N, C-alpha and C positions, 0 to 999 in steps of 0.2 A: 504494499499500499504506500510506503514510504517513497519508494522508487518511482512509482506511478506520478506522485505527487510532483516529485523533483522534475521528472520529465515534461509533465504538464506545465509547471511553472516555466521550465526554460523554454518550451514553445511559445507560450503566452507572451513572455518577455522578448523573445526574438521577434515576434509579430509587432509588437509596439514599438521595439528599436527599429525596425525596417521601416514602419511608416512615420516615425519621427526622421528618420536620416532622409527619406523620401521628400519630406515637406521642406527640410532644410536645405537641401541640394538640388541642382537641376538635374532632371530625369535623363538628360540627353548625354551627359557624362558620367561615366562612372569612375572616379579618382580611386585607383587601387590604395587603399591604408597599408601600412607597415606598422608592426608591433615586434618587439622583444620581450621575452619571458625569461628572466634570471632566477634560476634555482640557487638559494643561498644555502650557507651552513653545512656544505659537504666535506665531509673528512673524519667524523668521530666514528660513524657505525658503518658497519659493512652492509647494511640494509640500504644505505645511500644509493647503492648501484642500481636499485630498482628505477630511479630518476633518469638514468641514463638511456633507458629503454624508451622513453617517451617519444612518441612520434613527431618529428619536425625539428626545425633549427633552434633548440633551446641553448641557452648559454647557462656555462656552469661556473658557480663562484665557490672557490675552494679555501677553506679554512687553513693556512699555513702550519706547517709542522703536527699535522695530525696522524693518527695510525693509518687511515686509508686516503688521505686527501691526494697524495703524490701519484698513487698507483690508479686512482679514479681519474684524476684529470688526464693522466697520460691515455688511459683509454677513450675518454671524451675526445681528446685532441686528435688522436688516430682516426676518429669518426667526424673529423672537420667541424667540430664544435668549437665556439669561442669560449676561452677559459679565462675569467677574471680571479685575482686573489680576493678574498674576503677579509680584509686586514681589521683585526679588533682595534676598536678606538674606546677611549675613555667615555662612559656614560655618566650621565647626572646621578644615576642611582647607585653608582659605586660597584656594581655587578662584576664579579670575576670574569677576566678578559682572555685568558688562555695564553698561548705561544704567539709571538710574532705581534705583540699588541703595541700600541703606540699610546703614550699617556701625557697628561700635561707637565709632568717633572722631568721630561726627556729634551735634552738638548738636540739641536740640529744634528751633530755626529751621530748621535744615538739612534734618532729616527732614520737616518740614511742607511745606517749599519742595520737595523732590524728590516727595512725593506730590502735592501740588498740580500740578505739572508732568503728572505721570502722569494724573491725572484731567482735566485740562485737553485731553491728547489723546484719551481716551476717556471723555467726561463721562457715558455712559449705562451706565458699569461699576456692577454692584450691590454691590460690595465688592471684597475682595482676598484673596489667599491667597499664602503665601511660597513663593519659589522658594530652594531650599538652605535657608539659615538656622539651622543647627544650632548655630550659637554665637549669633546676635543673639536669636533667640527664648528663649534662656536668662537673658536679662537684664531686670531688672524696667525701670530707666529708658527706654530705648529702645522697650520695649513699651509703656509707660505714654504716652509721646509720640505713637507710633502711633496707640494707640486713642483717646486724646482728639481726635486728628483725625478719626478714622473715626466717633466720636460725632458731632463736628459735622456732618459729610457725612451722617450717618444711613443709613451703608452696614454691610454686614456684614464678618467675618472668618472665613476658613476656614483652620484651622492644619492645614498638610501634615503634621505631627507628622514632621520630619525629625530630631527630637530627643525622646527618652522624658523628658527633663528641661524640656521646654518649658513656658515659664510664660504663653505667649501666651493661651490660652483663660481661664485665671484672671484675668489682667489685663483681658481683653476684659470678663469679667462684672463686674469691679469697676467699669468705666467704662459699664456698661450697653450695651456694644455686642453687637448678636447675633451668635453665634459657633456655628461648627459644626467638627467634627473630621473629619478623613480616617480612614476605616475600613481599606481595603483599597488597597495598589498593585497594579494589573492587571498591569503588563508590565516589571517589572524585569528579566525576561529575556525576549528577543524570541523566543518560540517558542510555536506554538500550543498544544500540551499545557499549557505552563506558564500561558499567559493563561485558557486554558478553566478550570484548577484554580482559579484565583485569583476567576475569575468565578463559580464555584460557591462559594467561600467566601463571597464578596458577597452572594450569595442566602440563605446559611444566617445570616449576621449580621443582615440584615434580617429574616428570619422568627423569629428567636431573640431579638433585642433588645426592648426593654421598649417602645421608640416605633415598632417594626416599620420602622426605617429604617435605612439604610446608605449611605456616601458613598465612591465609588472615585474614584481619580486615574488617570490613563492619559495617554498622548502620542500625538502624530501621526505614528508610525511607521506604513510600510505593513503591515508584519506585525500591528500593533494594529489598524488600519482594517480589515483582512481578517478577522481573528478576530471583532472586534466585530459587524460585518455578519452573520457565521454566527451569533451567540449572543443577539444581542438578542431574536429571536423566543420564545427559552426563556421570557424573562419573563412573557409573556401567559399560558403554560402553568403557570407557577407563581403567578400570580395577583398580580404583582407591576408597579408603575407605575414607569416611568422618568419623573422630573420634574426640572424645573429646581431648581437648588440653593436659590433663595430660597424655595421651598415647603417646604422641611424646617425652616424656622425655627420654633423652638417658639412657641405662643401666648404675648405677654406676661404675665408674671406681676403680682400686686399688689405695689406698692412696699413693699419691707422696709428694716429697718436694715441697712447695708452692714458688713462687717468694719471696726473701727477703722483697721486699716492692713494693708500687704501687706509682708512682709519683704523688703528690697532687697537687691541684691547689693552 
């Protein structure tokens, strides 16, 4: 009965979504939207392997120096998936961070050394996104040191936006680091109905944004894998392409004068 209810909700919501999109866009041209879905928190559990079997161009974000992280990253990389490093960053709640973490008491060399060790483990990573980080991403100096390193590596930064006060994207742009922002968290609640609603929100954001793109973050929970396996076929019906995160980077713009400075904390 619960499964039937979820299917009905999905069909009903899809119909409403299609009607809304048709009303807001010209019916003569269907612009293909693109989304990226990043599966975070991979590395501590052998069962994270199940996420690698999801159908489509998923991006996988690996926690550094974890029991299964390197092995799973190599498997996903061999299957042509984009790989990110999911770098732990200090949170407001003081939650334990794990290896490879960046904290507010670290100097520039400490941050560089920590990032270098993470990239040494997974050298094919196309960039990083923050694990937690609601405290660190609000601070200019550690973000500046981080972005300077990423610029030298020529890799991207995806802001997970764990804080609405994050300065990470702003600082990344100052250092000319390719940057993107998370649009939707898919599985803050491990319930198929909730994940379905968030997935439909992702579709709406991709369809209605100026860039026709959106980015979701999810996690390798069994409930998430099951729900996404059911939901992914919906993308083709909605003229949406699931792409690796690196394909959502904007085209380089002509060089312009930068701001004279960024106000630091």
